N, C-alpha and C positions, 0 to 999 in steps of 0.2 A: 651757558646752562642756566635754566630757570631755578630760582630758589624753591625749595620744597614748600608746599602749601602749609600754612600755619593752621593748626586745629582750632575749631571754634571753641570758645570758652566753655560752652555748655557740654562739649564733647570730652572735656577733661574732668577727672574726678576732683572734687573739692576736698577740703580737710575732713569733713564729715564722712564722705564716701571713702577716703583713704583709711580713716579709722574703722569704718564698717568692713573694709577689706582685710582687716587684721582679726576679725572675729572667726569663729569656727566655720568651716565650709558649709555645713548643713544649715547654719543660721543665715549665711549669705544666700543660700538657695531659698530659704523661707522668705528672706527680704525681697528677693527678685520676684517670687510668686506674689507677694503682697503688693508690690508696685504694679505688676502686670494686671492682676485681677481686681485689686482694690476691695478685697473681701477677705475675711479670716478663713483659714483653710477648713475644708470639710473633714469629716471623720476619715474618709479615704486618704485625703491629702495629708492629714496628721499622721496616719499610719505610714505613708511613704517617707515623711520627714523623720519619723522614729527609726525607720530602717536606715536612712542616710546617716543619722546621728550615730547609731550603733556601728554601722559600717565604717564611719570615719574613726571611731574609737578603736576598732579592730584593725584599722589600716587595710581594709578589704580592697582588693584591686578591682578595677572595672566599674567603679561607681561613677555616676554622672552627676556632677554638681553644677550649679549656676551661680552667677553673681550679678548684682545690679549693674546695669549699663552706665558708663560714665555720664554724668549730667542728668540721670533720671530722677534725682531728688532735688535738682536745682529749682524747679518750679515751672509754672506755665510760661514764664518769659522765654524759656528755651523751647517752647512748643508753639505751633501756629495758634493764632487767636481763634477762640471758639465763639460761635454765635448760633443760637437756636433759631431756625427759620420758620418752623411751624410743625404742626401735627397733621397726619392724614390717615385715612382708613382706620379710624378708631372703632374698635369693636369690643363689646362685652364690658364696658366701663360704666358702672352705675346705670342711669337711664339715658345716657347720651345716645343719640340715634346712631344706627349702624352706618359706618362709612363716613362719619363726621370729619370735617377738616377744620383746622384753626391755624391761620397763618399769622405770623408776628410782624411781617414786613421788614423793612430795613431801617426803621427809625431807631434812635438811641433808646427811647423808652416806649414800651408798648403797654397800653392799659386794656385789660380784658374786663369789660363792664357788663353787668347784667343783674337783674333782680334775683332774689332768692329763688332757688329751684330752676335756674336757667342753665345749669351745667358747669358753672365755674368750679365747684368742688371736685367734680369728676375729672376735669382736665388738670386741676392742680394736683390731685392724688396721683394721676398718671405720671406727671412730671416728677413727683417726689420718688416714686418707685423707680422710674427710669434713671434718675440721678442718684439713686441709693441714699436718699436723705435719711438721717438718723431719726427723723420725726415722722416717717411715713406711716400712714394708716392702711388698714386692710382695704382691698378693692373687691367689690362684688359686681357681678353682672346684674342686669335688671331683675330685682327681686319680685317684680310684679308679673314676670313672664315665667312660664314653666321650664323653658329650655335653659340649660346652663351653658354659658359660653366662656371660653378662655379669653381673658382680657389681653388684647393685642393692639398694636398701632405701629405706624411708621413715623419716625422722628427725622425731620429734615434739619441738617446742621451744615454750617459753613466752617471748615477748618482752613483758616487763611482765606484763599480765594477758591478753594475746592469745595464743591457741594457733595454731601454724602447723605444717603438715605439709610437710616439705621432701623433694623427690625427690633421691636420691643415686645416682650411677652411677659405677663405676670408670672412671677416665680421662675422666670428664665434667667439666663446668665447676665451678669452685670455688664452694662455698656460702658466700656472703659473710656470712651471719648467724653462721657458726661460725668465722670467721677468727680470733677472739680466744680460742678455747678452747685451753687448754694441756695437753699430755700429757707425763707423765714415765714413762720405762721405762729398761731397761738401755741401749738404743741411744742415747736422748737423753742419758743420763748420760755416755756416752763422748764426747759432743759438748762437754760442759762440762769434763771432765777426761780428757785423753788423754796420750799420750807426749810431745806437744809442749808440755804444760803450759798450753794455751790454753783459756780459757773463751770461748764464743761470745756471751757476754752483750753486748747493746747495748740501751740504752733504745729505746723505740718510735721516737722521732724520729731517733735515730742510725741505727737499722736502715733507716728511711725514707730518710735521706740516703745511706746505703751503697748502697741499691737505685738511687737516682737517679744516683749516681756510676757505677755499673755500666752503667746505661742510657746515660749520656753517653758512656762509652767505646765502647759498641756503635755509637751513632750516629756518633761521630767516626771509628771504623774504616770504616763504610760510606762516609762522606764522603771519607776518604782513598783508598778504593778508587775512588771516582768521579774523584778528582783524578788518580790514577795512569792512569785510562783516557783522560784528556784529553791524549794525546800530541801533541807538536809535530810537524806534518806539513809545515811550510814548508821548502823545500830550503835547503841551506847557501849563504849569500851568497858569491859568488866573492871570493877574496882580492884579486884585482887591482882590485876596485871599492871596496875599503876606503878611507875618506877622502873619498868623494864625498858630495854632499848626500843622495843616495838612501840610502846606507849609514847616515848619521846619522839620517835619518827612520826607517828600518827598525829600527835598534837602539833607537830610542825608542818603539817600539810598546807600548801599554798598553791596559788594558780600556776606558779613557775615550777612546781615539783615535776621532774621528768617521769614519764611512764616507766622508764628503765629502772628507776628506784622502786616503783611499785612492784615490778616483777621481782626485784631483788629482795625486798623486805617481806613480800608475801609468799616467797618460795618456801615450800615445806615438803621436801622429798620424803620418801618412805624411810630412808635412813634416820632422819630426825624423828619420825614418829616411832620407829623401833627403839630409838634411844630413850624417848619419853616413856614408853611403856616399860622398858627395862628399869629405868630409874624409879618409876612409880612402884613397880613390884619390889624393887630393892628396898626402897624406903618403907614399904609396908611390912617388910619381914622383921619379925622379932628374934627368930633364931637363925642367924645368918649361916652358921656352920651347917646346920641341918639342910638349909636350903641349897647350899653349895653342893652337898652330897646328892641331893635330889637332881640338881642340874647335871652333875657328872653322870648319874645314872641315865638321865634323859638323853644326854649327849651320846652315851654308849649305845643305847637303844636306837637312837637316830642314826648312828653310824652303821648299825646292822641293817636297818631298813634301807639306808642309802646304798649299802653294798648289794643288798638283794635286788633293789630296783636297777642298779647299774648293771648287774649280771644279766637280768632279764632284758634290759635295753640293748646290751651288747649282743646277746644271743639271738634276739629277735630284731636286730637292726636291719635296715634296708640292704646293707651290704651282705650280711650273712644270709638273709633269706633270699636275696637275689642270687647268690652263689648256688644255694640249694635248688632254686627253681631252674636255674640254667643247667645244673648237673642232671636234674630229673629230665629235662627236655633232651639233653645229650644222650642219656642212657636209653630213653625211649626211642630216640631216633636211631641209635646204633643197633639196638636190639631188633628193631624192625628190619633194618638192612641185613643183619645176620640171619634172621629168620627167613627172609626172602631168598637169600643165597642158599640156605640149607634146603629149601624146597626144590631148588634147581639141582643141587648135588645128589639128593636122595630121591629124585623123581622115579628111578627104576627099582627102588627098594621094594621088597615083597610086601612090607607092611607100611602103612602110612604113619605120619607123625614123627618121623625121624628128624632130629634137630630141634624139636620142641622142648620146652623147659622140662617136662616130665621125662622125656627121653634122655635129656642131658643129665638129669639127676641120676637116672639109671646107669648111664655110661660112667659117671664119676664113681658110683658105688662099685661097679665092675672093675674099675681101675684099682681102687683101694684093695679089693679082694684079691686080685691077680698079683699085685706087687707085695702084698703083705702075707698072703697065705699060699695060693696055688703055685705061683712062680716067683717066689721071693728072690729078689736080687736081679730080676730080669724086667726090662722095660715093657710096659703094656702098649699094645697087645702082643702076645707071644704067638707067632705064626710059623714056627719051625715044624719040621716034619714030626708027626706023632703028637703034636700039641692038641689040647682039647679046648673047647669053648668054655670059658669060665661061667657062662650063664646056663647053657644047656648040658655042659660036660660031655658033649659028643665030639668025636674026632673031626677036626676041621678038614674040609676038602678044599680044593683049589678055589672055588667060588667063595667059600666062607672066609679063607685067608685073605683074599683080595678085599672082601667087604669090610672086614675089621680094619685093615690097613687104611682103606678110604675113610672110614668113620673117624679114626684117630687123626688122620691128616686134616679133616674138617674142623675137629674140635680145637686143634692147635693152630688152625689157620688164622689170618689177619682180622677178618671181620668179626668172627666170634670172639677173638681175644679182645678186640676193641670194645665190643659190647660188654664183655665181662668186666673189663677195667672201668668202664663208665659206671656200671652198676655198683661196683665196689666203692668207687669215689662217692657216689650218692649215698651209699650206706654209711660211709664214714662221716659225711656231713650231717646226715640226719641224726647220728648218734649225739651230735653236739646240741641239738635242739633241747631247750630246757623243759622241765616239767613244771607247769604252772601251779602256784599254791591254790589250795581250796578257797572257796569264797569266804568262809569265816576267818581264815588266816589273813586273807587280803583286807578284809574290813577292819581287822585289828590294826594292821599297819597304817591304813589310810586314816583311821580314827586318831591314831597317835599324831598324825600330821595335821589334824584338824580339818580334814577334807570333808565336805558335806556328804552325808550318807548316800543320797541319791546320785550325786556325781561319782562317788566311789563305785557304786554298782554299775553305772554306765561305763566307767573306765574298765572295770573288770570284764564286762561283756565284750567290749571293743578289743581288749587284749586277747581274750579267749578266741574270738573270731580270727584274729591274726595268727594265733598259734595253730588253730585247726587248718587254716588255709595253707600254712607252711608245709603240711603233710601231703598236699596234692597239687599245688600250684606249679605250673610250668612257665608262667609269666609273672613278672612282678606286679603288674596291674591287677592280678587276680587276688592279691593279698591286701586286705584292708589296712588303712593307715592308722597308726596309734600315736597320739600326741602326749609326750612325756613332760611337756613344759609346765603344766599345772602341778604335777607331782614334784617335779624338780624345784619349782618355785616354793612349794610348801616346805620342802626339805631345807632350802636356803633360808626361808623366813624363820623356821624353827631354829636353825643353826645360829643365825644372827641374833635372834631373841635370846637364846641361851648364852651366847658369847657376851652380848651387851649386859644381860642381867648378872652374869658371872663377874664381869669386869666391874660393874657398879657395886656388887656386894663386896668384892675384894677391896675396892677403894673405900667403901664404908667402914671396913675393918681398920682403916688407917685413921689416926686422930684428926679431928677437925674437918673431915670431908662431908659429913652429913649436911651441914649448912650450905656448903657449896653445891651439893647435889640438889637440895631443895630449891635453891635459887635458879639452878639450871632448868629444873622442871617447870618453874613459873615462866622462864624465858621461852621454853619450848611451847608451852601452852599459849603464850601470847602470840608467838609466831604462827601456831596452828589457827588461832582466832583470825589473824590477818589473812591467812590463806583461805579460810572459810568465807570471809567477807571481801575477798579480793575485788570482785566486780563492783561492789558498793563503794570501795575505796577509789577505784578508777573513776566511777561515776562522780564521786565527791571532788576529785581533782578536776574533772570536766566542769562540774558546777562552779567550783572556785574560779576556774578560768573564765567561764561565762559571766560570773559575778564581777570579776575584775574588769571585764570589758564594759559591763553595764555601769560600774562605778565610774569608769573613765568617760562613758557616754553621759552619765549624769553630771559629771563635772563640766562637760561641754554645754550643758543647759543652764549653768549658773548665770544669774542676771546681774552680778555685781558690776560688771563693766557697763552694761546697759543702764543700770540705775545711776551709776556715777555720771555717765554721759548725759543722762536726762536731767540730773540735778544741775550739771554744768550749763546745759541749754536753758534750764529754767532761770538760772541766774542771769545769763546773757540776754535771752530773748523775751522772757516773761516779766520778771520783776520790774524791768525798766520799760521795755517796749510795749507790753500789753497794757500796763497801767497807764502809760502815757497816752496810748491810743484811746483807751476807755475814757480818760478824762477829756480828751479832745472831742470824742464822739458825743458824750453826754452833754457837753457844753454846746456843741453845734445843734443838738436836738432840743435845746432849751431846758435841760434838766440840771443845770449847774447848781441850782438851789437844793437839789436832792442830795442829802448828806450820805452818800454811799461811796465806798472805796473798795476796789478789789484787793484782796490780800492772798498771797500764795501760802500754802501750808503742806508740809510733808505728811502723807497718809500711808506710810508703809512702803513696801518695796516698789520703787519706780513709779509711785503714784503721787501726783501733785494736784491738789484741787485749789480752786480760786474762790474763796468765800467773799460775798458782798457784805461787808460789815457796815453797820450804821456808825457814823462819826459823831462824836460829841455827846453820846447818850449817857445818862446817869444810871440807867438800869439795864440789866442784861436783856436783850431782845434780838430777834432775827429780823432781817430786812423784809423777808416775805410776809412776816406777821404785822409789820407796821406800815409799809408802803401801801398807797391806794392802788387800785387796779390800773389806772392810767400811769402812775409813776412806775409801777412794776413793768408795764409794757415799754416805757421809755428806757428803763435800766436794761431790760433784756435786749432791746434793739441796739443799745449802745454796746453791750457786751458782744452781740452777734457781729456788728460791724467792726469792732476792734479785733475780734477773732479772725474774720475772713480777710479784711484788708491787710492784716499783718502778714499774710502769706505772700503778698506781692503778686498774686496771680489775677490778671484781669479777666476772670471768667464771668459768665452771666450770673446776675442776681435775679431770683424770683421771689416776690413778696405776695403772700396771700393775706389780704386785708391787714396791712401793716399798721393802720391807725385805729384799730379796735380799742375802745375805751378811752381814747384821747380827746382832750378838749381842743378848741379852735387854735390856741397858741401852739400846742404840741403838733397838731395836724400840719400847720404851716411850716414848722421847723422840719418835720419829717419829710414833707414834700420837697422842700428846698434841698435836703440832703440826698433824697432819691434822684432829683434832677442833677445834682452835682456828681453823684456816682455815675450817672448815665453818660457823662462826658468821656469816661474812660472804659466803660464796659456796658454791655447790654443789660437793661433793667426791664423786667416784666412784672406788671402789677395786676393782681386779680382783686376786684372790688365790686361791691354792690352799692357803694355810696357815691352819689352825685357830687357831694362836697369834695371828696378826694379827687374825682375826675376833674372838677372845675379848678381846683387848686393846681393840679398838675398842668392843665392847659394854660392857666394864667402864668405860672412860673416859666413855662416854655415860651409863651407869647412874649414875655418881657425880654427874654434872651434873643428871640427872633427880631424884636423891634430894635434892640440895641445893636445887633449885628447888621440890621438894615441901615441904621444911621452910620455905622462904621464901614458900611459897604464890604462886609466880609460874610462868608457863609455862616449860617447859624450854628452854634456849637452843639445844640441839642434839637432833635426833632421828636415829635410824639405821634404815635399811631394808636388810634382807639378802635378796638374791636368790640362790638356789642353782641351779647348772647341773648337768645330768646328761647322760650319753650313754646311748642306748638302741639296742642293736645297732650298726648303722653310722651312725646318726644322732646328731649332737651338738648342743649348744646348746639342749637342752630345759630349760625352766624347771621346776624341781621344784615340784610342786603343794603338798607339805607340807614346810615348812622346819623341820626339827627343832631347829635351833639358834636360830631366831627365836621359835618358838611356845613358850608355857608348857607344861610337861610334861603337865598334866591336859588342856589343850585339844588338844595334839598326839595324846595317846592316844585321846581321844574321836573325833578325825577319822579316825585309823587304823581304829578300830572301826566307825564309822558310815558312812564314805565309801569308804575304800580297800579294806577286805575285801570289801564287796559288789561293787566293780568287778572284783576278782580272780575272784570266783565267776562273774560274767557272762562273763569271758573263757573260763573252763572250759566254761560252757554253750555257748559259740560254737565250741568245739573249736579256739580260736586258741592252740595250745600255745606257739608261738614268742613271741608277744606276752606270754603269761602268764609264761613263764620270765624274760624281760627285766624285766617289771614286778615279779614276785615277788622277784627278786634286789634290785631297788631298794628295795622295801618292807622286806625283811629288813635292808638296810643302814640305812634310816631308823630302823627299830625299834631296831637296835643303838645308833645315835646317841641315840635317845630314852632308852634305859636309862642310857647314860652321863650324859645331862643330869639324869636322876633322881638319880643319885649326887651330882652337884654341887648341884642346886637343891633336891631334896627330902630326901635322906638327910643331906647335910652342911649343908643350909639356906644354901647359898651362902657358907659360911665359906671354903671352898677351891675354886679352879677351876684346871683345867689351863691352862697358859700365862699364868696370872696370878701375879705374884710376891707380891702382898700377901695376907695372911691377915686377913680382916675378921671380927672377933668381936663387935663391939658390937651388942647386941640380937639376936644370931644363935646364939651358941655354946651357949646353954642348951637349944636344941631338939635338940642331939645326944643328950640323955638319953633321947629317945624311941626310939632305935635298939635293936633286939633282935637276938638270934641268928637268929631266923627271917627277919628283914628281910635280914640279910647273906646267908643261904643262898639266899633267893629271888633277890636281885639277882645273886649269883655264878652261879647256874644260868643265868639269862638271858644274862649277859655271855659265859659259856663257849660256849653253844650258838649265839649269833648273831654272835660276833666274827669268824667266818670270812668273813662277808659284807661286812666293812669293811676287810679286809686281803687282800693278795695270796694266791692259792691255787695249789697245785701243779697243773700241767697233767694229771699222771697220776692225781691223786686229788682232783678238785674237790669242794667242799662240796655236800652234797645238800640240795635245798630241802625245808623241812618241809611236811607235808601242810597243806592249807588249813584243816582243822579245828584242827590243832595250833597253827597261826599265829594263828588267831582266838582260841583259848583263851588263848594267851600274852598277846595284846593286851588281852583283857578282864580277865585277872588283874592286869596292870600298871595298867590304868585304875582298877580297884577298889582296889588297894594304895595308889595315889597318894591317892585320896579318903580312905581310912581313915587313912593315916599323917598327913595334914594335919589331920584331926579329932582325932587322938590327943592326949591330954593329957600334959603333961610331968610325970613323976613325980619 
């Protein structure tokens, strides 16, 4: 079985990353974002971090945190080597022509050369923005055009061996691949050496911690704002209730106070309020005995009212009225049945209406008369022989006797008897219906119970409607409902109030009870206040809970650990490493004599600045006030190189006019250092100075010659790109680089390529383009003649801007020079110098005819070939 693969060193967290992994999770998320985006969080991102911090403090579930990937802070050594290959499709950048390209080639050091106004600044500003330089300036589209364009470009880079094309847009997102490219120019130099003597250098991890400290401060400020917004809204507890149990509980409120306690302490039922009222009344009484008598009288009256209402309630209850309605329905039903039967029985009677109520009344009266007077002692009706009708007092015949017997049989029969019984039962039940009091009496009773007058009248009308309906209803739903609960509650309330007050008064008659009762009243009032403000108290508990979470979140933003770690790194990496590197850099740049030394100093929370202090001075002064402009530039460049080389990241360097204000000695030292840097990383230099270009070419040439002698590949190669302006367009890459090409090759290209192009413009009658191109060609030709003096005539023994005179193996060739050679070169230099120098507006140099220009180019090409073949005499 194969052994498991060993993780790469940069895939494992180092001690710093392990320490970072112990920080709050929201801070680890901020660190991850900072590493990935290489920019401080936006307002929206700060808001998300605030939510994460508060969520972490509250242990909210479902939050998504992140952490730096192992090795992400190790440095560029853990990442593929980066190289900028060039720019393309440049648009909206200063006056650079639309779609301009600028390739850097594969040389170690690339020099972008061009006169003022040729587009160098535009390309440099573009790169500063793309690389998120701290010293970037604003970019504008061409201010001489009406149309506003967004600045865009494509940046070609090599990551290892892979080529990538990155889209850049002004104010667009940061390009992460370019975040470690470092740019030096006059503005960045001022950030290292200013009037405050402070260098902004911090090692990568210290800068990283500084950024995290700043983020923590932002988050803490947001949380503090949230805390300020959580204002206490609970009313001020009354002073007179201080010292009560309620006050003690209220003052002890905290975030952990359970809501069940709030419900318990704020509970104030009616029984407690009745007790309070009774106690207050009792305490207000001066003649307790008289008040007790009044209460007894009130209680007796209340008992009478209660009895009266109870009697009415019982008599008019649903059960009682339901029985009456049922009895009425039963009596009506049975009377109807009996009446219908009577109609059938007496259908043959001579007179109608027999069996009806009036007839029945007559029959009953006849019965009473017969049994009590006419035939006393004999059952009615008497139908013996000779008997008389008790109504008409005529002798009964056979039909009369039979008719009376039938009448009696009907009256005493089943249906009539049942109807009569039902009617009697209804009568008995109706006798039990109460007589309602008159309205005045009712109002007196309800007023005693403290019932509202309007409510009392409505109650009386409702009760009266119920009583009236009881006299006719045959169904319970015909009888209106009456609600006794309000009146009963009023009675109960009055009873309880009387009982409580009576109890309190009787207790007050005991020795020492008044103070106890007064204390009890205060406690009850305090409880009542809690009840009235219960919601505010619950809100306060919620506020305290939220405040506790914010306090915990605020603690998660504390920067003590970050500051301590930064101080530790300052001691380890800065005090020794940076100062050592600065001393080495300033010595290599020829500034050893400049008495400046970087010193670190603590400037508050997590901030360490590095002042450049003058050494050996007798008076207090700042370096920026004493050093010359050139010395300041050397010190700044030394600080910059000590800063960036300390990171150990072999990322590209871009220098925009690095030798500004420097003398010849410093220029040579700077060039030597740039060439040395290019051995390990890509170096791009923007310049308008031929002296810098010459020094770089010379330094690289020496290395190439040495490598040639040692038969090894040259350690450094140089690529020169020349920029030109053509009319209003700038940033045009010059097709024929006179300073880079060998003179013979350059002359041949002018002759074989450039001159034919000029003739083609003439044929197309494009006079404007011809004039611009011809001026550029004349300038190039002038430079070529100059190069011929240095490279051909003097055999590279002498060069402008180069201090050394190199004679070994070269000086003997000077013997080939003749008077004719000097005259020939002098003639060309005289006639074409005007195109390389400023011209008066009133008398500009006249362009040579195309034939004359072609003849001069051909003569120079021929002269170069002949001179190089010429033998040394």
